[in-house]
C-alpha positions in Angstrom: -20.9 26.3 62.4 -22.4 22.9 62.4 -24.2 23.8 59.2 -20.9 24.6 57.5 -19.3 21.3 58.7 -22.1 19.3 57.0 -20.7 20.3 53.6 -17.5 19.3 51.8 -15.9 20.2 48.4 -16.0 17.5 45.6 -14.1 17.8 42.3 -16.0 16.3 39.4 -14.2 15.4 36.1 -16.5 15.1 33.1 -17.1 16.6 29.7 -16.3 20.3 29.4 -19.2 22.7 29.9 -21.4 20.1 31.5 -24.1 21.4 33.9 -23.6 19.8 37.3 -26.1 20.3 40.1 -27.4 18.9 43.4 -30.9 19.6 44.6 -29.6 22.9 46.1 -26.6 24.1 44.0 -25.5 24.1 40.4 -22.5 25.0 38.3 -20.8 24.3 35.0 -17.6 22.3 34.3 -14.9 24.4 32.9 -13.1 24.0 29.6 -11.0 21.1 31.1 -14.2 19.3 32.3 -13.7 20.1 36.0 -16.5 21.3 38.3 -16.1 21.9 42.1 -19.3 21.8 44.2 -20.2 22.0 47.9 -22.1 18.8 48.7 -23.3 16.7 51.6 -22.9 13.0 52.2 -25.5 11.1 50.2 -26.3 14.0 47.8 -27.2 13.0 44.2 -25.4 14.9 41.4 -27.2 15.4 38.2 -25.1 16.1 35.0 -26.6 17.5 31.8 -24.9 18.2 28.5 -26.1 18.7 24.9 -25.9 15.4 23.0 -25.5 13.2 26.1 -28.0 11.4 28.3 -28.6 12.8 31.8 -26.4 11.1 34.3 -26.8 10.9 38.1 -24.4 9.7 40.8 -24.4 9.6 44.6 -21.4 11.4 46.2 -19.7 11.0 49.6 -17.3 13.3 51.4 -14.9 10.4 51.8 -14.2 10.6 48.1 -13.2 14.2 47.2 -12.5 13.6 43.4 -14.7 11.6 41.0 -14.8 11.0 37.3 -18.2 10.7 35.5 -18.5 9.2 32.0 -21.6 10.3 30.2 -23.3 8.2 27.5 -24.0 9.9 24.1 -27.7 10.4 23.2 -29.2 11.1 19.8 -32.4 12.5 21.3 -31.6 16.1 21.5 -34.6 17.3 23.5 -36.0 17.9 26.0 -33.2 16.8 28.4 -30.6 19.3 27.3 -29.2 22.7 28.2 -27.7 25.5 26.1 -24.1 26.2 27.0 -23.4 28.7 29.7 -21.7 31.2 27.4 -25.1 31.7 25.8 -26.7 32.2 29.2 -29.8 30.0 29.1 -30.4 26.6 30.6 -34.1 26.0 30.3 -34.7 22.2 30.0 -38.2 22.5 28.6 -37.2 24.1 25.3 -36.5 21.9 22.2 -32.7 22.2 21.7 -30.9 20.2 19.2 -27.2 19.7 18.5 -25.0 18.7 15.6 -23.1 15.6 16.6 -19.4 15.9 17.2 -18.9 13.2 14.5 -20.6 15.3 11.9 -18.4 18.3 12.8 -15.2 16.2 12.5 -16.3 14.5 9.3 -18.5 16.9 7.4 -20.4 15.0 4.6 -21.9 18.3 3.4 -21.4 19.9 -0.1 -20.0 23.4 0.6 -17.8 22.9 3.8 -19.3 25.9 5.6 -20.7 25.8 9.1 -24.3 26.4 8.1 -24.4 23.2 6.0 -23.6 21.2 9.2 -27.3 21.8 10.1 -28.7 19.9 7.1 -29.4 16.8 9.3 -31.1 18.8 12.1 -34.9 18.5 12.2 -36.5 21.9 12.3 -33.8 23.7 10.4 -34.3 24.8 6.8 -32.4 27.0 4.4 -33.4 30.2 2.5 -31.5 31.9 -0.3 -31.1 31.8 -4.1 -27.4 30.8 -4.0 -26.9 27.6 -2.0 -23.2 28.6 -1.2 -24.5 31.6 0.8 -28.0 30.5 2.0 -29.0 31.2 5.6 -30.5 28.8 8.2 -34.1 29.2 9.1 -35.4 27.6 12.3 -39.1 26.6 12.1 -39.1 28.0 8.6 -38.6 31.6 9.7 -35.7 33.3 8.0 -35.1 37.0 7.0 -33.9 38.0 10.4 -36.4 35.8 12.3 -33.7 33.3 13.2 -31.0 34.6 15.4 -27.4 33.5 14.8 -24.9 33.5 17.7 -21.1 33.1 17.5 -20.0 32.1 21.0 -22.0 34.9 22.8 -21.9 37.4 20.0 -24.9 37.9 17.8 -24.2 38.1 14.1 -25.4 41.2 12.2 -25.6 41.8 8.5 -27.1 44.0 5.7 -27.9 40.9 3.7 -31.6 40.9 3.0 -32.1 37.2 3.7 -30.5 37.3 7.2 -27.4 36.3 9.1 -25.3 33.2 8.7 -21.7 32.0 9.0 -21.2 31.5 5.3 -18.0 33.4 5.3 -16.2 30.9 7.6 -14.6 27.5 7.0 -16.4 24.7 8.9 -13.1 23.7 10.7 -13.3 26.6 13.2 -16.5 25.3 14.8 -16.4 22.9 17.8 -20.1 22.7 18.6 -23.4 23.7 16.9 -26.6 24.0 18.8 -30.1 25.0 17.7 -32.6 26.4 20.3 -36.1 26.4 18.9 -38.7 29.1 19.7 -38.2 32.6 21.1 -35.2 33.2 23.3 -35.8 35.7 26.2 -32.1 36.7 26.8 -31.4 37.4 23.2 -33.7 40.3 22.3 -34.8 41.1 18.8 -34.9 38.5 16.0 -35.2 35.2 17.9 -38.7 34.4 16.6 -38.2 31.0 15.0 -35.2 30.1 17.1 -31.5 30.6 17.6 -28.5 28.9 15.9 -25.5 28.9 18.2 -22.0 28.3 16.8 -19.2 27.8 19.4 -15.7 28.4 18.2 -12.8 26.2 19.1 -10.5 27.4 21.8 -8.8 26.5 25.1 -9.9 23.0 25.9 -10.1 21.9 22.3 -7.4 19.4 21.4 -4.7 20.2 18.9 -5.6 18.7 15.5 -5.1 18.7 11.7 -7.9 18.1 9.3 -8.3 18.1 5.6 -11.5 17.8 3.5 -11.6 17.4 -0.3 -14.6 17.5 -2.7 -14.9 16.7 -6.4 -18.3 18.5 -6.8 -18.1 21.2 -5.8 -14.4 21.1 -6.6 -13.0 22.3 -3.2 -10.8 21.8 -0.3 -10.7 22.9 3.4 -8.0 22.4 6.0 -7.7 23.3 9.6 -4.7 23.1 12.0 -4.4 24.1 15.6 -1.9 24.0 18.5 -1.8 24.8 22.2 1.5 26.6 22.9 0.7 26.2 26.6 -2.3 25.1 28.6 -4.0 28.5 28.7 -3.5 29.3 25.0 -5.0 28.1 21.7 -4.2 29.0 18.1 -6.1 27.7 15.1 -5.8 28.5 11.3 -8.1 27.5 8.5 -8.1 27.8 4.7 -10.6 26.7 2.1 -11.3 27.3 -1.6 -14.1 26.3 -4.0 -13.7 26.3 -7.7 -17.3 26.0 -8.9 -19.7 23.1 -9.1 -22.0 21.3 -11.6 -25.6 20.3 -11.4 -27.8 18.0 -13.6 -29.0 19.4 -16.9 -32.6 18.1 -17.1 -32.8 19.2 -20.8 -30.3 16.4 -21.7 -30.7 13.8 -19.0 -31.3 13.3 -15.3 -31.1 10.5 -12.7 -28.4 8.0 -11.8 -27.0 7.5 -15.3 -27.3 11.1 -16.4 -24.2 12.8 -17.6 -25.5 16.2 -18.7 -24.5 18.9 -16.4 -24.4 22.7 -16.1 -21.7 24.8 -14.5 -22.6 27.0 -11.6 -20.3 30.1 -11.6 -19.7 29.9 -7.8 -16.2 30.1 -6.3 -14.4 31.6 -3.4 -11.3 31.6 -1.2 -11.7 31.7 2.6 -9.2 31.9 5.4 -9.6 32.3 9.2 -7.6 32.5 12.4 -8.9 31.8 15.9 -6.9 32.6 19.0 -7.7 32.4 22.7 -5.9 33.0 26.0 -7.6 32.0 29.3 -6.3 32.8 32.7 -7.8 33.4 36.2 -11.2 32.6 34.9 -11.0 35.3 32.1 -11.1 34.4 28.4 -9.8 36.7 25.7 -10.6 35.4 22.2 -10.1 36.8 18.8 -11.3 35.5 15.4 -10.7 36.9 11.9 -12.6 35.6 8.8 -11.6 36.7 5.3 -13.1 35.9 1.9 -11.6 36.8 -1.4 -13.2 36.6 -4.9 -16.5 35.2 -3.8 -18.7 34.6 -6.8 -22.4 34.1 -6.1 -24.3 32.0 -8.6 -27.5 33.7 -9.7 -28.7 35.6 -12.7 -26.2 38.4 -13.4 -23.5 36.8 -11.2 -22.2 39.1 -8.5 -18.5 39.2 -7.4 -17.5 39.9 -3.8 -13.8 40.7 -4.1 -13.5 41.2 -0.3 -15.4 40.2 2.8 -13.7 40.7 6.2 -15.0 40.0 9.7 -13.1 40.6 12.9 -14.4 39.5 16.4 -12.8 40.4 19.7 -14.4 38.8 22.8 -13.7 39.1 26.5 -15.6 36.7 28.8 -15.7 35.8 32.5 -18.1 34.0 34.8 -20.4 37.0 35.2 -19.4 39.6 32.6 -18.8 39.3 28.8 -18.4 41.8 26.0 -17.0 42.1 22.6 -16.4 44.0 19.3 -17.2 43.1 15.7 -16.1 45.0 12.6 -16.9 44.0 9.0 -16.4 45.2 5.5 -18.1 43.7 2.4 -17.5 44.8 -1.2 -20.0 43.5 -3.9 -19.7 44.1 -7.6 -22.4 43.5 -10.2 -21.7 44.8 -13.6 -20.6 48.4 -13.3 -22.2 48.8 -9.9 -20.3 48.4 -6.6 -21.8 48.2 -3.2 -19.5 48.7 -0.2 -20.9 47.9 3.3 -19.1 48.6 6.6 -20.2 48.6 10.2 -19.2 48.0 13.8 -21.0 46.1 16.5 -20.6 46.0 20.3 -22.1 43.8 23.0 -22.0 43.8 26.8 -23.7 41.4 29.1 -23.8 40.8 32.9 -25.4 37.8 34.3 -25.6 36.5 37.9 -26.5 32.9 38.6 -27.8 31.6 41.9 -28.8 28.0 41.6 -31.5 27.7 38.9 -32.2 31.4 38.9 -30.4 33.7 36.5 -30.7 37.5 36.2 -28.8 40.0 34.1 -28.7 42.9 31.7 -27.6 42.7 28.1 -26.8 45.3 25.4 -26.2 45.0 21.7 -25.5 47.9 19.5 -24.5 48.7 15.9 -22.5 51.8 14.9 -21.3 53.5 11.8 -23.4 51.2 9.5 -22.8 52.4 5.9 -23.9 51.1 2.5 -22.4 53.0 -0.4 -23.3 52.6 -4.1 -20.7 53.3 -6.8 -20.9 53.2 -10.6 -17.7 52.5 -12.5 -15.7 53.4 -9.4 -17.5 56.7 -8.8 -19.5 57.3 -5.6 -23.2 57.8 -6.4 -25.1 57.8 -3.1 -25.3 56.1 0.3 -28.4 54.0 0.8 -27.5 53.8 4.5 -25.3 56.4 6.2 -24.1 56.2 9.8 -26.8 53.8 10.7 -27.2 52.6 14.3 -29.3 50.3 16.5 -29.4 49.9 20.3 -31.1 46.9 22.0 -31.0 47.0 25.8 -32.8 44.8 28.2 -32.9 43.3 31.7 -33.8 39.6 31.9 -34.6 36.8 34.4 -35.0 33.1 33.6 -34.7 29.8 35.4 -36.4 26.5 36.2 -37.9 24.7 39.1 -37.9 20.9 39.7 -41.0 19.4 41.4 -40.4 15.6 41.4 -41.4 14.5 37.9 -42.3 18.0 36.8 -39.9 20.7 35.6 -41.2 24.3 35.2 -39.3 27.0 33.3 -39.9 30.7 33.1 -38.2 33.8 31.6 -38.9 37.4 31.0 -37.2 40.4 29.4 -38.0 44.1 29.7 -36.1 46.0 27.0 -35.8 49.2 25.0 -34.9 49.4 21.3 -33.8 52.4 19.2 -32.4 52.7 15.7 -31.9 55.1 12.8 -35.1 53.8 11.2 -37.1 53.9 14.5 -38.2 57.2 16.1 -37.4 57.3 19.8 -37.0 54.4 22.2 -39.5 51.6 21.8 -40.5 48.9 24.3 -39.0 45.5 23.5 -40.5 42.9 25.9 -40.7 39.1 25.8 -41.5 36.2 28.1 -41.7 32.4 28.0 -43.2 29.7 30.1 -42.5 26.0 29.8 -43.0 22.6 31.5 -41.7 19.1 31.2 -43.4 16.1 32.8 -41.5 12.8 33.0 -43.2 9.5 33.6 -41.2 6.3 33.1 -40.0 6.1 29.5 -42.1 9.1 28.5 -41.6 12.9 28.6 -44.3 15.5 27.8 -43.3 19.1 27.3 -44.6 22.4 26.1 -43.7 26.1 25.8 -45.4 29.4 25.4 -43.5 32.5 24.4 -43.7 36.0 22.9 -41.1 37.5 20.6 -40.5 40.6 18.6 -38.5 41.9 15.6 -37.8 45.4 14.6 -37.3 46.3 10.9 -33.6 46.0 9.8 -31.8 49.0 8.4 -31.9 47.4 5.0 -35.6 46.8 5.1 -36.3 50.5 5.9 -33.6 52.2 3.9 -32.5 49.9 0.9 -32.2 51.5 -2.5 -29.8 49.4 -4.4 -29.4 46.2 -6.5 -29.3 43.1 -4.4 -29.3 39.3 -5.2 -33.1 39.2 -5.2 -33.3 42.2 -7.7 -33.6 45.9 -6.9 -34.8 46.5 -3.4 -36.7 49.5 -2.1 -36.8 50.1 1.6 -39.9 51.3 3.5 -39.4 53.8 6.3 -42.9 53.3 7.6 -42.6 49.6 8.6 -44.0 48.5 11.9 -42.1 46.0 14.2 -43.2 42.4 14.1 -44.8 40.9 17.3 -44.9 37.1 17.7 -46.9 34.7 20.0 -45.8 31.1 19.7 -45.8 27.8 21.4 -45.1 24.1 21.0 -46.1 20.9 22.6 -44.3 17.6 22.2 -43.3 14.2 23.6 -40.2 12.0 23.7 -39.9 8.4 24.6 -37.2 5.8 25.0 -37.5 2.0 25.4 -34.5 -0.3 24.9 -32.9 0.6 21.6 -35.9 2.5 20.4 -36.1 6.3 20.8 -38.6 8.8 19.4 -39.9 12.3 19.6 -42.8 14.3 18.2 -43.3 18.1 18.2 -46.1 20.4 17.1 -45.5 24.2 16.9 -47.1 27.4 15.7 -46.2 31.1 15.7 -48.6 33.9 15.1 -46.9 37.1 13.8 -48.5 40.6 13.6 -47.1 43.1 11.0 -45.2 40.4 9.2 -42.6 42.1 6.9 -42.6 40.6 3.3 -41.6 41.7 -0.2 -44.1 42.7 -2.9 -43.4 43.4 -6.5 -43.2 47.2 -7.0 -42.4 47.1 -10.7 -41.8 44.4 -13.3 -38.3 45.0 -14.6 -35.4 47.4 -14.3 -33.3 48.1 -17.4 -30.9 45.4 -16.2 -33.8 42.9 -16.1 -34.3 42.6 -12.4 -37.6 42.7 -10.5 -38.1 45.7 -8.3 -39.3 44.7 -4.8 -40.5 46.8 -1.9 -40.9 45.8 1.8 -44.3 46.1 3.4 -46.3 44.9 6.5 -48.7 42.1 5.6 -52.2 43.0 6.8 -53.6 40.8 9.6 -52.0 37.9 11.3 -49.6 35.4 9.7 -49.4 31.9 11.3 -46.4 29.7 10.6 -47.0 26.1 11.9 -45.3 22.8 11.6 -44.7 19.2 12.7 -41.4 17.5 13.6 -41.0 13.8 14.0 -37.8 11.9 14.8 -36.7 8.5 15.9 -33.8 6.1 16.2 -33.5 2.4 16.5 -30.4 0.5 17.6 -30.1 -3.2 16.9 -26.7 -4.7 17.4 -24.4 -3.5 14.7 -27.1 -1.6 12.9 -28.6 1.8 13.6 -31.5 3.5 11.9 -32.4 7.2 12.4 -35.1 9.2 10.6 -37.1 12.3 10.8 -39.7 14.4 9.1 -40.2 18.1 9.2 -43.3 19.8 7.7 -43.8 23.5 7.6 -46.7 25.7 6.4 -48.3 29.1 6.8 -51.9 30.4 7.1 -53.3 33.9 6.7 -55.1 36.2 4.4 -51.9 36.5 2.2 -49.6 33.7 1.1 -46.2 34.8 2.3 -42.8 34.1 0.7 -39.8 32.5 2.2 -41.5 29.4 3.7 -39.1 26.6 2.7 -40.1 23.1 1.5 -40.7 20.3 4.0 -38.2 17.4 4.1 -37.7 13.8 5.1 -34.4 12.7 6.5 -33.0 9.2 7.1 -29.7 7.6 8.1 -28.8 3.9 8.1 -25.5 2.8 9.8 -23.6 -0.4 10.1 -20.9 -0.5 12.8 -18.4 -3.2 12.1 -14.6 -3.0 11.7 -15.4 0.2 9.9 -18.6 2.3 9.9 -20.7 2.4 6.7 -23.6 4.8 6.4 -26.3 5.9 4.0 -28.1 9.3 4.3 -31.3 10.1 2.5 -32.9 13.6 2.1 -36.2 13.8 0.4 -38.3 16.9 -0.4 -41.9 16.4 -1.6 -43.4 18.4 -4.5 -44.4 22.0 -3.5 -47.4 23.5 -5.4 -48.8 26.2 -3.2 -46.4 29.2 -3.3 -46.5 33.0 -3.0 -46.8 35.2 -6.0 -43.0 35.8 -6.2 -42.1 32.1 -6.0 -42.5 29.0 -8.2 -43.5 25.4 -7.5 -40.8 22.8 -7.2 -40.9 19.1 -8.0 -39.9 16.4 -5.5 -36.2 15.4 -5.1 -34.3 12.7 -3.3 -30.5 12.9 -2.6 -28.4 10.0 -1.2 -25.0 10.2 0.5 -23.1 6.9 0.8 -19.9 6.8 3.0 -17.6 4.7 5.1 -15.5 5.8 8.2 -12.6 4.2 10.0 -9.1 4.7 11.5 -5.9 3.7 9.8 -2.5 4.2 11.6 -3.9 7.0 13.8 -5.7 8.8 11.0 -9.5 9.1 10.9 -10.7 8.6 7.4 -14.2 9.3 6.0 -14.9 8.9 2.3 -18.0 8.5 0.1 -20.3 9.8 -2.6 -22.7 12.7 -2.2 -25.9 13.0 -4.3 -25.4 9.4 -5.4 -28.7 9.5 -7.5 -27.5 12.7 -9.3 -30.9 14.4 -8.5 -31.9 17.9 -9.3 -32.6 19.4 -5.9 -33.4 22.9 -4.8 -33.3 24.4 -1.3 -35.8 27.2 -1.9 -38.8 28.2 -4.0 -37.1 31.4 -5.4 -37.5 31.3 -9.2 -33.9 32.4 -9.7 -32.3 29.9 -7.2 -29.7 27.4 -8.4 -29.8 23.7 -7.7 -27.5 21.9 -5.3 -24.5 20.1 -6.8 -24.9 16.8 -8.7 -23.0 13.6 -7.9 -19.6 14.1 -6.3 -16.9 12.4 -4.2 -15.7 13.5 -0.8 -12.7 12.6 1.5 -12.2 13.8 5.1 -9.0 13.2 7.0 -8.6 14.0 10.7 -5.4 13.6 12.7 -5.5 14.3 16.5 -2.2 15.8 17.5 -1.1 14.6 20.9 
């Protein structure tokens, strides 16, 4: 009885989804930023949130309600946690976040959620068409980077991997990137995990409009809260093509020669959420019409539909995802359909988390038609099952933080005979000493061949793909070591990482050309080990009204065979002046790439500049500027058929908070 009397309840008001803990107990603030904890007089509360500096405060039972203001931080690791809906809060892993400012004012070319990641160190892009390219953490794409929408993993039959290319950027309230293997997630999280969090209850009502001259496009988003426990948001966007420099005529700042990229689309989306008694019911529908992908032999996607239904509570979450994609290329039509389901139970006790997670795909079908007549099914009633039990957590020992995690799982699919073991683990540490932090992680990961890699027999954007039913699953062993420091207005971080992959799945040329002029590719396991390694550097300096941020990410591979899909390295910089308005200059530089795989080509260096200014006028937040100011010819990938990014263009972002 005396033990119970020593504790009291304290209500903490802070940023929504902040992790709040004492030395004994921990919890998360809800969508309204409220957390209630049992504390003792003199306890110290520690608050953590992605994009903000750790904050501590001493509490007293004489003050039952407190408000804690957290200071933003541009150093995104190691003192961060992944949101509770994802289920992992390991402080030793490198986790980065897209700033709220970049989400509200997207100074990106295509107004899609994936492009918000262009400023995040460690994230690259892969794909021939930049309007539908996929993110690759630590250079690992083609289903080696997992993409999560809230707590739902995205699946796809696209051979380059999953992305949120079918959604307007306005539906996203937060974007996080967790580098390295993720124990709770199962297959595919080898390079890392990209986490998109949809807007919902707790997000303020708003209206936003974004306009671009190149690509010629618009995107708008409007939301309302009919009552405190409900949220409704709608989005619409359209793109009408873009132009890139024609180097045969001219190039550079004064160049006027340009070529038209036949890329256009119309997108719309609806997000709704109802939350009551600690239970969230959320639905999201994404639709795309007349999506034209720009590559040799332009393909037309007349219809892309994605429906998500998600139910979540403190311990239990689950959901459904259904999709339909129709692609046409000449007389050939490819219709892809499928359904996904997920169920997850997780129990949290302090810093220890245990649970069971399941993800399954059902009724996956990919049909090929010629001139409207069914020819064959390359995939018919395909399925996958990924089931696992997991445990992860962390332990604080003065200046030392230790993290651990493990997963025991089973995997089964149409292209996998019987149930196969699917196990993973990770260990990490973080040592803090004054202004410095030293951290490191060791992890294993795995990836089973996708249905398309085993069963493809159809024209795809990369050519004509032949599946390989004899593919072996990939096994990865990776790690990283890094440091972060902060002194006054100067902050910096450095990170080294490497991942060794057995049975790496890559494409080889099976034949030179089809009658339509496409290369025939076949999947195979690369003999021996493939090692993907890299270096990330990042820093920021604040001096009065000026701020300077920069970063460099280098990526490379080693092994008996040069593999494809390793994207070019890049250098990023940002200069800000914060006066009556904010002026900024962004620089993105890619050095020349000469060493490439047999199915890629070298690329020359490029540098793109974005110049903009932000401010508020009569309650309206305005962001305007010029993208690719130098009108440079820039590519995202080394694919010989890939198209460049847009040339010089103007952008305007308007954001109106609705009170």
